C-alpha positions as CSV (number, residue, x, y, z in Angstrom):
1,M,102.7,73.8,14.7
2,R,103.9,71.3,12.1
3,R,106.4,69.7,14.5
4,I,103.8,68.2,16.9
5,N,101.8,66.9,13.9
6,S,104.8,65.0,12.4
7,E,107.3,62.5,13.7
8,F,111.0,62.9,13.0
9,Q,113.4,60.8,15.0
10,T,117.2,61.6,15.1
11,F,120.1,59.5,16.3
12,H,123.7,60.3,16.0
13,M,127.2,59.1,16.9
14,S,130.6,60.9,16.9
15,E,133.8,59.2,17.9
16,E,137.5,60.0,17.7
17,G,138.5,56.7,16.0
18,Q,142.3,56.2,16.3
19,K,143.0,60.0,16.6
20,L,143.8,61.7,19.8
21,S,140.7,63.8,19.8
22,N,137.4,64.0,18.1
23,R,137.2,67.0,15.7
24,D,133.8,66.2,14.1
25,Y,130.7,67.9,15.5
26,F,126.9,67.5,15.0
27,G,124.1,69.7,16.1
28,Y,120.4,70.2,15.3
29,V,117.4,72.2,16.3
30,E,113.7,71.3,15.8
31,M,111.4,74.3,16.0
32,D,107.6,74.5,15.5
33,D,107.7,74.9,11.7
34,F,111.3,74.2,10.7
35,A,114.2,72.0,11.7
36,C,117.9,72.2,10.9
37,Y,120.6,69.5,11.1
38,V,124.3,70.3,10.8
39,L,127.3,67.9,10.6
40,A,130.8,69.3,10.3
41,D,134.3,67.8,9.9
42,S,137.4,69.8,11.0
43,L,140.0,69.5,8.2
44,D,142.7,71.3,10.2
45,D,144.9,70.0,13.2
46,E,144.7,73.0,15.4
47,P,144.5,71.7,19.0
48,S,143.3,74.9,20.7
49,V,140.0,75.2,18.8
50,N,137.3,72.9,17.4
51,S,136.6,74.5,14.0
52,A,133.8,72.1,13.3
53,R,131.9,73.2,16.4
54,L,132.4,76.9,15.5
55,V,130.7,76.2,12.2
56,V,127.8,74.2,13.6
57,D,127.1,76.7,16.4
58,S,127.2,79.6,13.9
59,I,124.7,78.0,11.5
60,I,122.4,76.8,14.2
61,R,122.4,80.3,15.8
62,D,121.6,82.0,12.5
63,F,118.9,79.5,11.6
64,T,117.3,79.8,15.1
65,E,117.1,83.6,14.6
66,A,115.5,83.4,11.2
67,P,114.3,79.8,10.4
68,T,113.8,79.2,6.6
69,M,114.5,76.9,3.7
70,G,115.3,79.7,1.3
71,R,118.5,79.4,-0.8
72,T,119.6,83.0,-0.1
73,A,119.4,82.5,3.7
74,L,121.2,79.2,3.6
75,R,124.0,80.6,1.5
76,R,124.2,83.5,4.0
77,Y,124.4,81.1,7.0
78,L,127.3,79.3,5.4
79,R,129.1,82.5,4.4
80,R,128.8,83.8,7.9
81,A,130.3,80.6,9.3
82,H,133.1,80.9,6.8
83,A,133.8,84.5,7.8
84,E,133.7,83.5,11.5
85,L,136.4,80.9,10.8
86,L,138.6,83.5,9.1
87,H,137.9,86.1,11.9
88,Q,138.6,83.9,14.8
89,R,141.6,81.9,13.5
90,G,144.2,84.3,15.0
91,G,146.9,83.2,12.6
92,M,145.6,79.6,12.4
93,H,144.3,78.2,9.1
94,L,141.0,76.7,10.2
95,K,139.3,74.5,7.6
96,V,135.9,72.7,7.7
97,A,133.7,70.5,5.5
98,V,130.0,70.8,6.4
99,V,126.7,69.4,5.3
100,V,123.3,71.0,6.3
101,A,119.8,69.6,6.1
102,V,116.7,71.8,6.6
103,T,113.0,70.7,6.6
104,D,109.6,72.1,7.2
105,Y,108.5,68.6,8.1
106,R,107.1,68.1,4.6
107,K,110.0,68.8,2.3
108,L,113.8,68.6,2.6
109,R,116.6,70.8,1.3
110,Y,120.3,70.3,1.9
111,C,123.5,72.1,1.2
112,H,127.2,71.4,1.6
113,V,130.8,72.5,1.2
114,G,133.6,69.9,1.0
115,N,133.3,66.2,1.4
116,S,130.9,65.6,4.3
117,R,127.9,63.8,2.8
118,L,124.1,63.4,2.9
119,Y,122.1,60.5,1.6
120,L,118.3,60.5,1.2
121,I,117.2,56.9,1.3
122,R,113.7,55.7,0.2
123,N,112.6,52.1,-0.4
124,A,116.1,50.6,0.3
125,R,117.9,52.8,-2.3
126,I,119.7,56.1,-2.3
127,L,117.3,58.6,-3.8
128,E,119.6,61.6,-3.6
129,Q,123.1,62.3,-2.3
130,T,125.7,65.1,-2.2
131,L,128.8,65.1,-4.5
132,D,132.2,65.6,-2.9
133,Q,134.1,68.8,-3.9
134,S,137.3,66.8,-4.4
135,L,139.7,65.8,-7.2
136,T,138.6,62.2,-6.9
137,Q,135.0,63.1,-7.6
138,N,136.1,65.1,-10.7
139,L,138.0,62.0,-11.8
140,V,134.9,59.8,-11.2
141,E,132.8,62.2,-13.3
142,Q,135.4,62.0,-16.0
143,E,135.3,58.2,-15.7
144,R,139.0,58.1,-15.0
145,V,138.3,56.5,-11.5
146,V,135.8,53.7,-10.9
147,L,133.1,54.7,-8.4
148,D,133.8,51.6,-6.2
149,D,137.5,52.8,-5.8
150,A,136.7,56.4,-4.9
151,A,136.5,55.8,-1.1
152,R,140.1,54.6,-1.2
153,H,141.5,56.9,-3.9
154,E,144.5,58.9,-2.8
155,E,143.0,62.3,-3.8
156,R,139.6,61.8,-2.0
157,N,140.5,64.5,0.5
158,N,142.1,66.8,-2.0
159,L,139.3,69.4,-1.8
160,Y,138.9,72.4,-4.1
161,S,136.4,74.1,-1.8
162,F,135.8,74.2,2.0
163,L,134.9,76.7,4.7
164,G,138.0,78.7,5.8
165,E,139.6,78.8,2.3
166,R,141.0,81.9,0.8
167,G,138.3,83.5,-1.3
168,K,134.7,82.4,-1.5
169,P,133.7,78.7,-0.9
170,E,131.6,77.0,-3.5
171,I,128.2,76.4,-1.7
172,R,126.0,73.7,-3.3
173,I,122.3,73.9,-2.5
174,S,119.8,71.3,-3.6
175,R,116.2,71.8,-4.7
176,K,113.4,71.0,-2.3
177,K,112.5,67.3,-2.1
178,K,109.1,66.2,-0.9
179,L,109.4,63.7,2.0
180,E,107.4,60.6,2.5
181,A,106.9,58.5,5.6
182,G,109.6,55.9,5.9
183,D,112.3,58.1,4.4
184,L,115.8,58.4,6.0
185,F,118.2,61.3,5.5
186,I,121.6,60.4,6.8
187,Q,124.6,62.8,7.3
188,L,128.1,61.3,7.5
189,T,131.7,62.5,7.6
190,R,134.6,61.1,5.6
191,G,135.5,58.8,8.6
192,V,132.4,56.8,7.8
193,W,132.2,56.7,4.0
194,E,136.0,55.9,3.7
195,Q,135.5,52.7,5.7
196,C,131.9,51.8,4.6
197,E,131.1,51.3,0.9
198,E,127.7,52.3,-0.3
199,R,126.5,48.8,-1.0
200,E,127.5,47.7,2.5
201,F,125.9,50.8,3.9
202,L,122.6,50.1,2.1
203,Q,122.7,46.5,3.3
204,I,123.0,47.7,6.9
205,V,120.1,50.1,6.4
206,N,117.9,47.4,4.9
207,D,118.8,44.9,7.6
208,A,118.3,47.3,10.5
209,K,115.1,46.7,12.5
210,E,115.3,50.0,14.3
211,T,116.9,53.4,13.3
212,K,119.5,53.2,16.0
213,D,120.6,49.8,14.7
214,I,122.0,51.6,11.6
215,L,124.5,53.5,13.8
216,E,125.6,50.4,15.8
217,Q,126.1,48.2,12.8
218,T,127.9,50.9,10.8
219,E,130.2,51.4,13.8
220,D,130.9,47.7,14.0
221,L,131.8,47.7,10.3
222,I,134.2,50.6,10.7
223,L,135.9,49.1,13.7
224,K,136.1,45.7,12.2
225,E,139.3,46.6,10.2
226,Q,140.8,48.9,12.9
227,N,143.9,46.7,13.2
228,S,144.7,46.9,9.5
229,R,143.4,50.4,8.6
230,S,143.8,53.9,10.0
231,I,140.5,55.0,11.5
232,D,139.8,58.7,11.4
233,N,137.2,60.6,13.4
234,Y,133.8,59.2,12.3
235,S,130.4,60.8,12.8
236,M,126.9,60.0,11.5
237,A,123.4,61.3,12.1
238,V,120.3,59.4,11.0
239,T,116.9,61.1,10.9
240,A,114.0,58.8,10.3
241,V,110.9,60.4,8.8
242,N,108.2,58.3,10.5
243,K,105.4,60.8,9.8
244,V,105.2,63.8,7.4
245,Y,103.1,66.8,8.3
246,Q,99.7,66.9,6.5
247,S,97.7,70.0,6.3
248,P,94.3,69.6,7.9
249,K,91.3,69.5,5.5
250,K,88.0,70.6,7.1
251,P,84.9,70.8,4.9
252,V,83.2,74.1,5.4
253,S,79.8,74.9,3.9
254,L,79.3,78.1,2.0
255,K,76.4,79.2,4.2
256,K,78.5,78.8,7.4
257,V,81.3,80.8,5.8
258,L,79.0,83.6,4.8
259,L,77.5,83.7,8.3
260,I,81.0,84.1,9.8
261,V,82.4,86.5,7.2
262,L,79.5,88.9,6.6
263,P,79.4,90.5,10.1
264,V,83.1,91.4,9.9
265,L,83.5,91.7,6.1
266,L,84.1,95.5,6.2
267,V,86.7,95.2,8.9
268,I,88.5,92.3,7.2
269,V,88.6,94.2,3.9
270,T,90.0,97.3,5.5
271,V,92.5,95.3,7.5
272,S,93.4,93.1,4.6
273,V,94.1,96.0,2.3
274,T,96.2,97.7,4.9
275,L,98.1,94.5,5.7
276,F,98.5,93.7,2.0
277,L,99.9,97.0,1.2
278,R,102.2,96.9,4.2
279,Q,103.4,93.3,3.4
280,R,103.9,94.2,-0.2
281,S,106.0,97.2,0.9
282,I,108.0,95.0,3.2
283,R,108.4,92.4,0.6
284,K,109.6,94.9,-2.0
285,K,112.0,96.5,0.5
286,T,113.3,93.0,1.4
287,E,113.8,92.1,-2.2
288,S,115.5,95.4,-2.9
289,M,117.7,95.0,0.1
290,L,118.8,91.5,-1.0
291,Q,119.3,92.7,-4.6
292,S,121.4,95.6,-3.4
293,M,123.6,93.3,-1.3
294,E,124.0,90.9,-4.2
295,S,124.9,93.8,-6.5
296,G,127.4,95.2,-3.9
297,E,129.0,91.7,-3.7
298,E,129.2,91.6,-7.5
299,Y,130.8,95.0,-7.6
300,F,133.4,93.9,-5.0
301,T,134.2,91.0,-7.4
302,Y,134.9,93.6,-10.2
303,N,136.9,95.8,-7.8
304,N,134.4,98.7,-8.3
305,Y,134.4,99.9,-4.7
306,Q,132.5,103.1,-5.3
307,K,129.5,101.2,-6.8
308,A,129.8,98.6,-4.1
309,K,129.7,101.3,-1.4
310,E,126.6,102.8,-3.0
311,E,124.8,99.4,-3.3
312,Y,125.6,98.4,0.3
313,G,124.6,101.9,1.4
314,E,121.1,101.4,-0.1
315,A,121.0,97.9,1.5
316,K,121.9,99.4,4.9
317,K,119.1,102.0,4.7
318,L,116.5,99.3,3.7
319,A,117.8,96.9,6.5
320,D,117.4,99.8,9.0
321,S,113.9,100.5,7.9
322,L,113.1,96.8,8.1
323,H,114.8,96.4,11.5
324,R,117.0,93.6,10.0
325,K,120.0,93.9,12.3
326,P,122.2,91.1,10.8
327,E,121.8,92.6,7.3
328,Y,122.3,96.1,8.6
329,E,125.6,95.1,10.3
330,E,126.8,93.1,7.3
331,A,126.1,96.0,4.9
332,D,127.8,98.5,7.3
333,M,130.9,96.3,7.5
334,Y,131.2,96.2,3.7
335,I,130.6,99.9,3.4
336,K,133.5,100.6,5.7
337,L,135.7,98.2,3.8
338,A,134.8,99.9,0.5
339,E,135.4,103.4,1.9
340,Q,138.8,102.3,3.3
341,V,139.9,101.0,-0.2
342,I,138.6,104.2,-1.9
343,L,140.6,106.3,0.5
344,A,143.7,104.2,-0.1
345,D,143.2,104.4,-3.9
346,E,142.9,108.2,-3.7
347,A,146.1,108.5,-1.6
348,L,147.9,106.3,-4.2
349,S,146.7,108.4,-7.1
350,E,147.8,111.6,-5.2
351,E,151.3,110.1,-4.8
352,E,150.9,110.0,-1.0
353,Y,152.5,106.6,-0.9
354,Q,153.2,106.2,2.8
355,K,149.6,107.2,3.6
356,A,148.3,104.8,1.0
357,Q,150.3,102.0,2.4
358,D,148.9,102.5,5.9
359,L,145.3,102.7,4.5
360,Y,145.8,99.5,2.5
361,L,147.2,97.6,5.5
362,T,144.1,98.5,7.5
363,A,141.9,97.6,4.5
364,R,143.6,94.2,4.3
365,Q,142.7,93.4,7.9
366,M,139.1,94.6,7.3
367,A,138.9,92.3,4.2
368,V,140.2,89.3,6.2
369,D,137.6,90.0,8.9
370,A,134.9,90.2,6.2
371,G,135.7,86.8,4.8
372,N,138.6,87.8,2.4
373,V,136.3,90.0,0.3
374,G,138.4,92.1,-2.1
375,L,141.6,90.7,-0.5
376,T,143.4,89.9,-3.8
377,Y,142.9,93.5,-5.1
378,I,144.0,95.1,-1.8
379,E,147.1,92.9,-1.6
380,D,148.0,93.8,-5.3
381,Q,147.5,97.5,-4.5
382,L,149.6,97.2,-1.4
383,A,152.4,95.4,-3.2
384,R,152.2,98.2,-5.9
385,T,152.4,100.9,-3.2
386,E,155.3,99.2,-1.5
387,G,157.1,99.0,-4.8
388,Y,156.6,102.8,-5.4
389,I,157.9,103.5,-1.9
390,E,160.9,101.3,-2.7
391,V,161.6,103.2,-5.9
392,F,161.6,106.6,-4.1
393,D,163.7,105.2,-1.3
394,L,166.3,104.1,-3.8
395,I,166.2,107.6,-5.4
396,A,166.6,109.3,-2.0
397,Q,169.6,107.1,-1.2
398,G,171.1,108.0,-4.6
399,E,170.6,111.7,-3.9
400,R,172.3,111.4,-0.5
401,K,175.3,109.6,-2.1
402,E,175.4,112.3,-4.8
403,E,175.5,115.0,-2.0
404,Y,178.5,113.2,-0.5
405,G,180.3,113.1,-3.9
406,N,179.8,109.4,-4.5
407,L,178.5,109.7,-8.1
408,K,179.1,106.1,-9.0
409,G,177.1,104.8,-6.0
410,A,174.3,107.3,-6.8
411,I,174.2,106.2,-10.5
412,E,173.9,102.5,-9.4
413,L,171.0,103.3,-7.1
414,Y,169.3,105.4,-9.8
415,K,169.6,102.4,-12.1
416,N,168.0,100.1,-9.5
417,A,165.2,102.5,-9.0
418,K,164.6,102.8,-12.8
419,E,164.5,99.0,-13.2
420,R,162.2,98.6,-10.2
421,A,159.9,101.3,-11.6
422,A,159.9,99.6,-15.0
423,A,158.9,96.3,-13.5
424,L,156.0,98.0,-11.8
425,Y,155.0,100.0,-15.0
426,F,155.5,103.1,-12.8
427,M,156.3,105.6,-15.6
428,D,156.7,108.7,-13.4
429,G,159.2,106.9,-11.1
430,K,161.0,105.5,-14.1
431,K,161.3,109.0,-15.7
432,E,162.5,110.6,-12.5
433,A,165.1,107.9,-11.8
434,L,166.3,108.1,-15.5
435,E,166.7,111.9,-15.4
436,L,168.7,111.7,-12.2
437,Q,170.8,108.9,-13.6
438,M,171.6,110.9,-16.7
439,A,172.4,114.1,-14.7
440,A,174.7,112.1,-12.4
441,E,176.4,110.4,-15.3
442,E,177.0,113.8,-17.0
443,E,178.4,115.2,-13.8
444,L,180.6,112.1,-13.4
445,E,181.8,112.5,-17.0
446,K,182.5,116.2,-16.4
447,E,184.5,115.4,-13.3
448,Q,186.5,112.7,-15.1
449,M,187.3,115.1,-17.9
450,E,188.4,117.8,-15.5
451,A,190.6,115.2,-13.6
452,E,192.1,114.1,-16.9
453,A,192.9,117.7,-17.8
454,R,194.5,118.3,-14.4
455,L,196.5,115.1,-14.8
456,R,197.8,116.2,-18.2
457,E,198.8,119.6,-16.9
458,Q,200.6,118.0,-14.0
459,I,202.4,115.6,-16.4
460,E,203.4,118.4,-18.7
461,A,204.6,120.6,-15.7
462,E,206.6,117.7,-14.4
463,A,208.1,117.1,-17.8
464,A,209.1,120.7,-18.2
465,S,210.6,120.7,-14.7
466,R,212.6,117.6,-15.5
467,A,213.8,119.2,-18.8
468,L,214.8,122.3,-16.9
469,D,216.5,120.2,-14.3
470,N,218.4,118.2,-16.9
471,E,219.4,121.4,-18.7
472,Q,220.6,122.9,-15.4
473,K,222.4,119.6,-14.6
474,A,224.2,119.7,-18.0
475,N,225.2,123.3,-17.5
476,D,226.5,122.6,-14.0
477,Q,228.4,119.6,-15.3
478,Q,230.0,121.7,-18.0
479,N,230.9,124.4,-15.5
480,A,232.5,121.7,-13.3
481,I,234.5,120.5,-16.3
482,D,235.5,124.0,-17.2
483,L,236.6,124.6,-13.6
484,E,238.6,121.4,-13.6
485,N,240.3,122.3,-16.9
486,K,241.1,125.8,-15.6
487,G,242.6,124.1,-12.5
488,N,244.7,121.9,-14.8
489,E,246.0,125.0,-16.6
490,L,246.9,126.8,-13.4
491,L,248.5,123.6,-12.1
492,A,250.7,123.5,-15.2
493,E,251.6,127.2,-14.8
494,G,252.5,126.5,-11.2
495,S,249.7,128.6,-9.7
496,Y,249.0,125.9,-7.2
497,E,246.7,127.9,-4.8
498,S,244.5,129.1,-7.7
499,A,244.5,125.6,-9.1
500,I,243.3,124.2,-5.8
501,T,240.5,126.8,-5.6
502,F,239.2,125.8,-9.1
503,Y,239.6,122.1,-8.3
504,Q,237.6,122.4,-5.1
505,A,234.8,124.3,-6.9
506,A,234.7,121.6,-9.6
507,Q,234.6,118.9,-6.9
508,T,231.7,120.6,-5.1
509,I,229.6,120.6,-8.3
510,Y,230.5,117.0,-9.0
511,N,229.3,115.9,-5.5
512,R,226.1,117.9,-5.9
513,L,225.5,116.2,-9.2
514,E,226.3,112.8,-7.6
515,M,229.1,112.3,-10.1
516,K,231.3,110.4,-7.6
517,E,233.9,109.2,-10.0
518,M,234.5,112.7,-11.4
519,A,234.7,114.1,-7.8
520,A,237.2,111.3,-6.8
521,G,239.3,112.2,-9.9
522,I,239.8,115.7,-8.5
523,K,241.5,114.5,-5.3
524,P,244.9,113.5,-6.9
525,K,245.0,116.8,-8.7
526,I,244.4,118.8,-5.5
527,A,247.1,116.6,-3.8
528,A,249.5,117.4,-6.8
529,A,248.9,121.1,-6.3
530,Q,249.5,120.8,-2.6
531,A,252.7,118.9,-3.3
532,G,253.8,121.7,-5.8
533,I,253.2,124.3,-3.1
534,A,255.3,122.2,-0.6
535,A,258.2,121.8,-3.1
536,R,258.1,125.5,-3.9
537,D,258.1,126.5,-0.3
538,A,261.0,124.1,0.4
539,K,263.1,125.5,-2.5
540,A,262.4,129.0,-1.3
541,A,263.5,128.1,2.2
542,E,266.7,126.5,0.8
543,I,267.5,129.6,-1.2
544,A,266.9,131.8,1.8
545,A,269.2,129.7,3.9
546,A,272.0,129.9,1.3
547,G,271.7,133.6,1.2
548,Q,271.9,134.0,4.9
549,E,275.0,131.8,4.9
550,Q,276.8,134.0,2.3
551,Q,276.0,137.1,4.2
552,S,277.5,135.6,7.3
553,Q,280.8,134.9,5.6
């Protein structure tokens, strides 16, 4: 019951500034023995969801179920909030900076991711504070940027770690710090520290008469320059430690102790031994469970999914025996992810590429739901599988072209498949594509040689045919000349009818040989023969007439 014997007083403010909506969120819970204070700043601009509230609600919920100041538990709270951002984003890229403070009303421990801050103030000075996970903070640590200029530096919001990032966020957890009455621990988002320098802030703290005055005066300072500066969402929570819990000290005499203890000593010893043994067993099981989960997480980092499955399987058994439902469900989720990747790897090694692709796609979604655990390896394997499928698709297309007789197209596809396989270091695919390419090139070369042989035969046949034609043409021409000469002889002898017959035969050959001039030269000779026939017939008629006249006398 430490809470009622201490006095912690918390005040907070959260405003939208000059933005359309307030995307900061603060929440806290004070229980009997522990308290938790969470301030988050949405780094995204998604209007449909307040990512800062998702983170605060997740951490408060987990803390309420298992309140503690342990490092492992705090890290687990933030990782679950990170996984919830990734799981619920629905295509959106949700990003959050968060700072968490936990206390047992005697000591304080804080953790953070991003650039939301915590100051522990004692005796008018900042005793401890968080360091931003930003490029500007790195430059300050390298002394390349003056600390007084950091709040205005252009890279102050260029973060290298935040909740919702791809991969694991870098969670920074402080040691436990003993609290004293009069301490203040203050949580603030970038909208406050960008507008309020540390010296000004300390002056406000020192001048404040009451805790709530710190909020009012800080807000006045922020809004003082609103006409000349852009005011982001600003949120701040101030917790005043007015009284720290003190363990009661009651002096008890030895005699009184013995009088109380002796009557029940035997029962206490028996129960104590039993409880001790039971608690020791539970503690050992819990330690073994946490160790197995850490080992499983480490094996995931090394892409050793078989060992990760074994470690998380052991953690699951221990969580079940301890009735630790959150750890049981977490281990079960990672076991299923490891099994999915193992199945996909087996399908890939057995060259069942389409099956492997389907399994890797499912594994990728499971990895995203689990906070991107193993996502890089899965995406690399998926790209590799898709590359193998592409190689065999190119080979199949080449084989189809080869079936249709398009050897050149097939060879080009085989070359593409070979080059793609080489880029993937896929030796089997490269070998198959190369063998098919060489076979197709040999077939193409064979076809080309056969075509060239057929072409030569055709040319030779055409040449022989032309030679034969030329020879026949020469023979026909000579025959025509011989017929024409014979006609000339017969014409000279006066055998006109025979001369015409020979002339006409010669003329027919000349026309067939398309020797138009020679054919035209025959026409006058035929006309001369016809004229000779006519003259002969006229003379014969004249003689006959003279004979008839003599007979009549």
